[in-house]
C-alpha positions as CSV (number, residue, x, y, z in Angstrom):
1,G,4.9,22.9,-10.1
2,G,2.3,22.3,-12.7
3,V,4.5,20.2,-14.9
4,F,5.6,18.1,-11.9
5,F,2.1,17.3,-11.1
6,F,1.4,16.4,-14.7
7,F,4.4,14.2,-14.9
8,K,3.6,12.5,-11.6
9,G,0.0,11.8,-12.7
10,F,1.3,10.4,-16.0
11,F,3.9,8.2,-14.3
12,W,1.5,7.1,-11.7
13,G,-1.1,6.2,-14.3
14,F,1.5,4.2,-16.3
15,F,2.7,2.4,-13.1
16,K,-0.9,1.6,-12.0
17,K,-1.5,0.2,-15.6
18,K,1.5,-1.9,-15.4
19,K,0.5,-3.2,-12.0
20,K,-2.9,-4.1,-13.3
21,K,-1.4,-5.8,-16.3
22,K,0.9,-7.8,-14.0
23,K,-2.1,-8.8,-11.9
24,K,-3.9,-9.9,-15.0
25,K,-0.9,-12.1,-16.0
26,K,-0.9,-13.7,-12.6
């Protein structure tokens, strides 16, 4: 389950970063 959490954290961080970038673009 450790890998799953690590992947989830990485994916969530990337998604959050993308959302932030989108907001900046707007």
